[in-house]
N, C-alpha and C positions, 0 to 999 in steps of 0.2 A: 506496498501500500503507499504510494507515495500523494505527494504534496506539492502544489508551485510550489515553488519560493515564492512568488507574484504573490496565489491567491493570503503568506501570508505574512508578511509585509500588508496586504490590503487591510487583514482583519484587524489586525496590531492602530493602522494609521487610525481609520476608521470608532474602536474605540474608543484612542485619544482623544480625541478629534470630535467623537462623540458622548466622552463625558464632557470637554468645557462646554458645546453646544447643553448637558443638559442642564447645566449648575446656572447655568446663565441662563435657560427658560424657568430654573425652581429659584431663581435669585427675582426674574420680570417683572412672573406669572403675577405673582397678589398684586402690585401695580396697577398692570395692564387689566385685570379683568375688575381692580377700583375700577380706573377710569374709561375701561375702554368695552366691560362685559368680559362674561365668561366665551362668547363668540370668538374676539380675537385672540384671548388664551389659550383657549380650542387646540387654533389655529397654528399657535409658537410649534409645540405637540412637528405638526408637517416639518418642521425644522431641523427637525430631531434625528426623523426617520432617513428624510432627505440623507445624515449627514451619517449616519447609521448602516446605511443602505444601498449609496451610490455606487457603484463601481472603483469610480474615482471623483475626483473629486476639487477645485485648481486652491489651489494653497494659497497663503495669507501670508507677504510681504511681511510682518510682523511677531510668528507664529508658526516654523517649520520645524518639523523631524527634525533637522537637520540639526538645531538649537535647545531643544530637545536632548540632544544627545548631545552634545556640548554641556553639557548646561551643569552631569556628570556619568562616570562612572558606568553605571547602576545602570543606567535600559541600554541594549547591546546595540536591540537592530537598527542597524544600518538604512542609513537610506544617500546614501556614494551617488546614487546612477536615481534620485529617482524625478521619476518622468522630465527628463528637459524639454522642459515649455508645454506637458501631459504628454508629448506625441512616444518618451521611449519606455522602460519596462522598470520595474524596478529589477536589481543586477548584482544587487549585493545582504547580502543577508549574514548578517550575525552568525559566528561559530555558537550561537547559544539557542538560534532554532538549527541551519545548518550544517550540522557537525561531521567530519569524517562520516562516509558508504551511508549519511543522514539515517541512520537509530531512529536521534535524539525530537527530527523532526517527524519520522513517523510515528513514536510511538504520543507527538502534541495532538500529530490527526487525529489518534484512535482516541482519545479523550475528547478534545477538543468532537469529532462527532458524535460517543455514544452520549452527551449532555446537550447539541442540537439534535439528535435524533428523540431523546424520549422525551427532553422540550416540546417541541412541534408534535411525537408520536399522544404526550396526557391531553395537547389539547387537541386534534383528532379523534379522543376516541370521547373527548366530551361533548364534537360533534352526532358527532357517533345516535350518543344519551342519549338527546337533546330531538331526533329522531323518533329516537323509538320515543317519549313520553308526547312527540308530535300526534302519530299514528296511536298511542289510548290513553289522548286525553279526549272530552268531548267539546262537538262542534256548535257554537249556539251564536252562530253571525247572525241568524234573522231575530233573535230577543236583541239582544243589545241594535241589530242597526230598525227593531220596533222601537225604542226609545232615545235611538240618539237617530234620523235620519239622516245623519249628515258619517254620518258613518264610509271611507271613501274606501269606496268597488274595487274590487279585485283580496283585498284584505280581513284575512278568517281571522275569527277571537274562538281560542278556542281552550275549556274550563278542565287544572290537572293538579293532581294534591300534591304533584310531585315537583313540585314550587311557591318557593315562597312570598313570591314578588313580582307581582306584571311585569309580561317582560316581550318580545320580540327575536324573534328567530326565523331564517331566510333569508335570503339573497333575491330569487332569485323567485319563488314562492312561500312571500310573504304570513304568518299567522301572528296571530298578539297572543301569549298566552297569558290570562290570568289566572291567579291560586279558585282551587275548592269555596262558590261561598260568599267572593266577591261582590257578580252580580249582584245576589241578594241581597249583600248587606250594604255598598251604593250605595249612595244619591245617583240622580239625574245625574244632579254637577259634578257629581264629582268621577264619575263615571266620565261623564262627556273630557274631563281636565286628566283622564290613566289616559283613554285614546290616544286624545291630542297629543300626550308626548309620545305616545309610542310613535305615532303618525309621522309626530317629527321626525325620531332616529329614525325610521325608514328613508322619508327624504330628505335628510342631508347626508344618509348615507353612508350611518358610524357604522351598521353589522361593519361595513371593508375596513371601513380606518379601522377598526378593533381586529381580522384578521392581517392583514398589515403593521403592525403592532405583535399579535404574534409570530411572526414570520423573522420579523425584525429581535426579539429577545428571547427566539432560535439560538441563533444565530451568537447573537452574545448573550446566551444561555449566565453567563459566564461572570459578566456585567453586573454587581448588585446593585449601580443606578439603574442601566437599562432597568430594572424589575420593577425602579421607584418610577421610574420613570411613566412605566405605563401604569401607576397605580394612582397615579395623579392627575392624567389624563382623560382617565375615566372620570377621573371625581370630573374636572373640565367640562365634558363632552356632557355630561348632565347636566349639570349647569346650562350651560350653548342650549341643551330641548332646551328646558326648561323659556328659555326666553325665546325658542323658536317661541312654545306655542304662544304666548304673551303677544309676539307679535307678528302670528297668524292666525292667533282663536280669538279674539277681541279685544284683548286689551288689557280683562278683569283678575288685576293682579288680587282682589279678594276674594274671588271665586277658583281662581286658580290655585293657593296658598291654603283656603280650606278640604278641596280638592286632598292636596299632598299630606294634609293635617290628617283627612282623613284616612288615606293610605299607610302612615305612622303608626294610628292606632289597627289596625287588619294585619303588619308583616308577621310574617309568620320566622323561624328562626333560621330557614333557605335561603336567602337573600343572594344572593352571589351564585351565579350559573356558570359552568360551562365556555369557552366557547365556541362561536354560533349565536350565543345569546348575550342581549342589551338587555339587564334588568332592568326598573324602575328602579331601584334606591336598590343599595350592599349594606345599608347600615341604617338603623333609625338615627342615629347621629349623626349621621352624615345625610341626611335627610333632612333633620331639622336646620343643620346651613345654608344647605337653598332654600329653607325661606326662610331665612333672617333672608337671606340674602336678594327673596325678590323687592325686599322695603329698597337694596340701591339700582334697581334697571329702573320698580318707577319712576326712583329722584333721575335719574340718567333720560330718562324718556323726554323727564316735564322738563328739564335741564337746553332738552332737546327743541 
């Protein structure tokens, strides 16, 4: 088993630059969220994804890997031929990565492959699990459409006891999943808020974003900052979807806040879900913070 030194160098390159991007977004996120909204804060994470996944990326003149190498001998990755004007290949990799006969490199790729494959397999197993939940769930689309005539066509609503929070699943054939009992216990206004929220995830393409993060996490499974970034991005994604609901659903902050409050009172013990599922809430505490953020949205809307 062999791995091109170019790929090894690219992985280290994206890890370093990606980590810097994550730290910057984590630092700027609260300010952007406060001044421009959660939607803008969530878009910042696209910069992180680009830096973690793109094969090539322009060097910053003030921050190159060669400068990092010269800062200390502990970092043995060398880039003496690193993309001359982005036209060449990485041509030298230090002995710590590609020692004689390539054995350290082969051991490194075995470890990386096991971690990446295991991380991705865990997500794929979760997606299969969601498919089984869909097949076992009860279709209540007709009942929901009677209470909510504005339910978008092409979206089915199912109920199941296997989730603890409303969720959207299915990129090609979207389905809204409701926990058992929610349809009967939610008022029409609260049900409208829940359905609008999951519809917002669909319109915003949030399921696609989730899978892109899954790929980035699998490639960079060894970097704890990537796992933290995914978690923070999910929080921003939920808040951005709340703003979408208020922008496209009439802008009634009070009514939507009451819908979130009703949802928080009904949350079960299994809020979060596997890959392929965008849950409305992952914890009661997180939902409470989102309710508080609605007041800031109202302030920004009035200022605009």
